[in-house]
C-alpha positions in Angstrom: -18.2 -8.5 18.6 -15.7 -8.7 21.6 -13.3 -5.4 22.2 -9.9 -5.8 24.3 -9.0 -2.4 26.6 -5.2 -1.7 26.3 -4.3 1.0 28.5 -7.7 2.5 28.1 -7.8 5.5 30.9 -3.9 6.2 30.6 -4.8 9.5 29.7 -7.5 11.8 31.5 -10.0 13.9 29.5 -13.4 13.6 29.6 -14.3 13.7 25.9 -13.4 12.0 22.4 -13.1 14.6 19.8 -13.0 13.6 15.8 -12.2 16.7 13.5 -14.1 16.1 10.7 -14.7 18.2 7.0 -17.2 19.1 5.7 -18.0 16.2 3.5 -16.9 13.9 6.3 -19.6 15.5 8.7 -22.1 15.4 6.4 -20.9 11.3 5.8 -21.3 10.5 9.6 -24.5 12.4 10.4 -26.3 10.8 6.6 -25.1 7.2 8.0 -24.0 6.6 11.7 -20.6 5.3 10.1 -17.3 5.9 11.7 -14.5 5.1 9.0 -11.3 3.0 10.0 -8.9 4.0 7.8 -6.1 1.3 7.1 -2.8 2.5 8.6 -0.4 2.3 5.5 -3.0 5.0 4.2 -2.0 7.7 7.5 1.0 10.1 6.9 3.1 8.6 9.7 4.5 6.1 7.7 6.0 4.3 11.2 2.5 3.2 11.7 2.7 -0.4 13.4 5.9 -0.6 13.2 8.1 -3.2 15.6 10.5 -2.8 17.5 12.6 -5.6 15.4 12.1 -3.0 12.6 14.0 -0.4 14.2 17.0 -3.2 15.3 17.6 -4.2 12.3 20.2 -2.5 9.7 17.2 -1.4 7.3 13.6 -1.0 7.2 12.1 -3.9 5.5 9.3 -2.1 3.1 7.4 -5.2 2.1 7.1 -6.9 5.4 6.2 -3.4 6.9 3.3 -2.6 3.9 1.7 -6.3 4.6 1.9 -5.2 8.3 0.1 -2.0 7.8 -2.7 -3.3 5.5 -4.0 -5.6 8.3 -5.0 -2.9 10.8 -7.6 -0.7 10.3 -7.9 2.0 12.9 -10.3 5.3 14.2 -8.4 7.5 15.1 -9.4 10.5 17.6 -8.3 13.2 20.7 -8.9 12.4 24.2 -9.1 15.6 26.2 -11.5 17.8 28.3 -11.4 20.4 25.5 -10.6 20.5 21.6 -7.3 21.6 20.7 -6.4 24.8 18.6 -3.9 23.0 16.9 -5.8 20.1 15.8 -8.8 22.2 14.0 -6.1 23.1 11.0 -3.2 20.0 11.0 -3.8 18.1 7.7 -5.2 19.8 5.7 -4.2 20.2 2.5 -7.0 22.1 1.0 -10.0 24.4 2.2 -12.2 21.3 1.0 -10.7 19.2 3.6 -10.4 21.9 6.2 -11.2 20.8 9.5 -14.7 22.8 10.4 -16.2 21.1 12.1 -15.7 18.4 15.3 -17.8 15.9 16.8 -17.4 15.9 20.6 -18.4 12.3 22.4 -18.4 11.3 26.3 -15.6 8.6 26.3 -17.2 6.2 27.7 -20.6 6.4 26.7 -18.8 6.4 22.8 -16.7 3.5 24.2 -20.3 1.4 24.9 -21.6 2.7 21.6 -18.7 0.9 19.8 -18.7 -1.7 22.1 -22.3 -2.3 21.8 -22.5 -2.0 18.1 -24.1 -4.6 15.9 -22.5 -3.5 13.0 -20.6 -6.0 10.8 -16.9 -6.7 10.6 -14.4 -7.5 8.6 -14.5 -11.3 7.5 -10.5 -11.9 8.5 -10.9 -9.9 11.8 -8.5 -11.2 14.4 -8.7 -9.2 17.5 -10.7 -5.6 17.7 -8.5 -3.3 20.3 -9.1 0.5 22.2 -7.0 2.3 24.1 -5.0 5.4 24.2 -1.6 5.8 22.1 1.6 5.6 23.9 4.6 7.9 22.8 8.1 6.5 22.6 11.5 7.5 21.4 12.1 6.2 18.7 14.0 7.9 16.1 16.8 9.0 18.2 17.0 6.1 20.5 19.6 3.5 20.7 19.1 -0.5 19.8 19.3 -0.7 24.3 16.7 1.7 24.1 14.3 0.4 22.0 13.9 -3.4 23.5 12.6 -1.2 26.3 9.5 0.4 24.9 8.4 -2.7 22.8 4.9 -3.2 22.7 2.0 -6.2 22.9 0.1 -4.0 20.0 2.9 -1.8 18.1 -0.5 -0.4 16.6 -0.9 1.6 19.6 2.5 3.2 19.5 4.3 5.9 17.8 6.7 8.8 18.1 7.4 11.3 20.7 7.0 13.8 18.1 3.1 13.4 17.6 2.8 13.3 21.6 0.6 16.7 21.0 -2.0 14.2 19.7 -3.3 12.6 22.8 -4.2 10.1 20.5 -6.9 7.2 21.5 -7.5 4.7 18.8 -9.9 1.7 18.2 -8.3 -0.7 16.0 -9.2 -3.9 13.7 -6.7 -6.0 13.8 -6.6 -8.6 10.4 -5.6 -11.9 9.7 -4.6 -11.3 6.1 -4.2 -8.0 4.2 -7.3 -5.5 3.6 -8.0 -5.3 0.2 -10.2 -2.0 0.5 -8.6 1.3 2.3 -11.0 1.1 5.2 -13.7 0.5 6.6 -17.7 2.0 7.9 -18.5 1.1 11.2 -21.7 1.6 12.3 -22.7 3.0 15.5 -26.0 3.5 15.6 -28.2 6.2 14.1 -26.9 9.6 15.0 -30.1 11.3 15.7 -30.4 9.1 18.7 -27.3 9.1 19.7 -25.4 11.7 22.3 -22.6 14.2 20.7 -22.0 17.6 19.6 -21.1 19.1 16.2 -18.3 22.5 17.4 -17.7 25.0 14.8 -13.7 25.9 13.7 -13.0 29.4 15.8 -10.5 30.2 13.3 -12.6 30.0 10.3 -13.5 33.7 9.5 -16.3 35.2 9.7 -17.9 34.4 6.8 -17.1 30.9 7.1 -18.1 30.6 10.4 -21.3 32.0 10.3 -22.2 29.7 7.1 -20.8 26.5 9.0 -23.2 27.8 11.9 -26.1 28.0 9.3 -25.2 24.3 8.5 -25.4 22.9 11.4 -28.4 24.8 12.5 -30.3 23.8 9.3 -29.1 20.2 9.2 -31.3 18.9 11.6 -29.3 18.2 13.8 -29.4 21.7 15.6 -30.3 19.9 19.2 -26.6 18.7 18.8 -24.5 22.0 18.2 -22.6 22.6 21.3 -19.8 25.7 21.0 -16.4 25.6 21.1 -15.6 27.2 24.8 -12.1 28.5 22.6 -14.2 30.4 20.4 -14.8 33.8 22.2 -10.7 33.4 23.3 -9.4 33.4 19.1 -12.8 35.7 18.0 -13.9 38.0 20.7 -15.5 39.7 18.1 -18.0 36.8 17.3 -19.5 37.3 21.1 -22.5 39.2 19.8 -23.0 36.6 17.2 -22.8 33.6 20.0 -25.0 35.3 22.1 -27.7 35.6 18.8 -27.1 31.7 18.1 -27.5 30.8 22.0 -30.9 32.2 21.8 -31.9 31.1 18.4 -31.7 34.0 16.7 -29.3 33.6 14.0 -30.3 35.8 11.1 
């Protein structure tokens, strides 16, 4: 499987972060799979729109839906430090709350993806990875829109989402995906390099519960302390010292 890099170095950042609920963290730790979601299932309904969609008199929704169902996307936040805002973005319920983040060294993770022997969708056309480009689409006139044409519309989003600093892996298909996504195996979680961070915005009780989950999950060596914690919850300092000394009780 060959991956094409698309502006992969456009945004500086040492790490790729994947913010997860507890269920999704457990799923990754058990399987080593990264989920590629069909783009019509994203909250942003403008996913994968072409400039022709914007310059017409109205959106051709059926055509857009077909294009969206041909794109399976796995999204990451690229940065050197995790984003505080991202910990609680998009969660509808406590069960869905992003209590954890996987932190990968960006270049190492790209190599994991490129070297993976995971099965791929039978109708795969192309696989691409790189930074999302944020453009002013909502209020731009037709002339300006023509200047932001891109080779791959799956890597363009409106400027209002620029805080996301998103890095994507995209499976572009020849035909619509019949399923809502695809599991892509990147390796045995015990053998690949990453850290598990705990949401610093959790209450003391939830924070301790989440810490215990990580430390008792069989992945104690993967625990990495969020650098934001001591600033957001300075009262946790004694607890964090015990954690770092492996004396959490």
